[in-house]
N, C-alpha and C positions, 0 to 999 in steps of 0.2 A: 505381491507387490503390484503387478502387472493388473490384476483384477481390481485393485483401488484405483488404478489409473484410469480404467474403462467406465468404472462406475462413477468417479469424479467427473470424468468428461462428460457422461450421458447425463448427469446431475446439472452441470453446467449449461450443457446444450438445452435441456428442459426449462431451466430457471430462465435463461436468455431468451427463449421463445416464448413462454408464458409470461414473463412480466411487462412485455409492453402491451399484450391483451388486456390483462388485468388492469394496468394503468390507464387504459383508454377511459374506463370507468370509475376509475377511483379518485379519492379526493387528492387535491396537491399533496397534503402530507404523506398519504399512503404513497403516492407516486415516488415520493424522495426515499421513503423507507424501500420500498421494491428496488428503486436504483442502487441505494446503498448496499443492502444485501447481495444484489445481483454483482456489484463492482466488487465487494471483499470475496465473494465467492469465486470470481474470475480471476482475482490476483492470486488467490491460494491454490487455484487449480494449476496455473501457470508459474508459480514460485519456483519449483526446484529446477525446471529447465531453463528458466530466465536466468536464475543466479549462476548456473554452470556457464552459459553464455557469457555473462558478465564477466566471471572469473577468467574465462578462456580469452576473452577480448583484451582484459587487463594483463593478463600475462604474455600474451603474444605481443603485446605493445611494451614489455618489459617494466610494466608498473602494477604488477599484479599486488594484490592485499597479503599481509602477512598472516592476519588473524583470520578468525571464523568469519565466513559471510552467509547472509539469507535474505531473501527478498520479503519484505513485509508490505502491507497496505499504507498509503498516506491517508490520513484523515485531516482535512482542512476545515478549520473552524474560524469563522468570521460572519462576514454578512451572508454567505451563503456557505453550503457543506459540498464539499466534492470528494472524490475518491479516487486515488492513484496508488502508485507502486514506488518503492524505493528498495535499494541493497544497502543494508546496513553491515558494517564490519567492525571487529574488535575481539577482545578476549571470548573464549568460547562460554564461560559461565554468563558474562554480560549479554552476548548475543542471543543465547538462548531465552533470557528474560524478556528481550524486546518482542514485543507483540505488534506493534505499530510505529509508526512516525507522524507526529502531530505537526501539523503546519499553522503557523499563526502569521498572518500577514497584516500590513498595516503602511499606510502612506506616511511620509515624514516631510517635513518642510513644504507644506502645501502640495502634497502629492509629487513633488519633484523627484523623492526618492520613493521606491517601492521597497519596503522591507519584507522577506520572506523568512522566516524561521523554521528550521526543520530540526524537530527534537525527537530522539528515539525514546519511546515510553513503553510501560509495561502493562498496558491495558488497550484493547481495540477501541472500547468506546470511552473516549476521552471525555464525553459529557458527566461520565458516573465517576471521575476521578482517577488520577493516575500519578505515577511516579516518573520522572525522568530516569533513563538507564543511564548512568555515567560510565563512560570509558568507551562508548560505541558511537562511531561517526557514520554518517549517510556517505556512501562511496558511489552511489548512482541514483539518479531519477529517472523513472521510467514513465514514458507516455505511450498511449495505445491511440491509433488512428481509428476512429469511428466513421 
């Protein structure tokens, strides 16, 4: 298990170091692909320790989750594509099916209101089609300072 973490950390460092160099000479589309892959890989690399941190934070404040939890990437679909992370919680069978959280956002009432929907889905690539995973909720949204 420890070797897997070392390999994952090394691969993450390599990806994050090479992606900016490759992106400098790449097309805008390729830039987005490299950023997306790097973001998903980064989320997966820190998912387990981040999930434990969130679980401990909630338990310490007496609002812990009762079901299973895990951290998955958030894939935002709209005028631009972004990558982030979210903790999902619910029954084990449903959390195990959850591969990502799809975020859809739109303005309402002449953009007076900004609506963001966070939907646990069974597919990381929401553009290929996905199914909502019922019974799973988003218990935390994670942002990373760049």
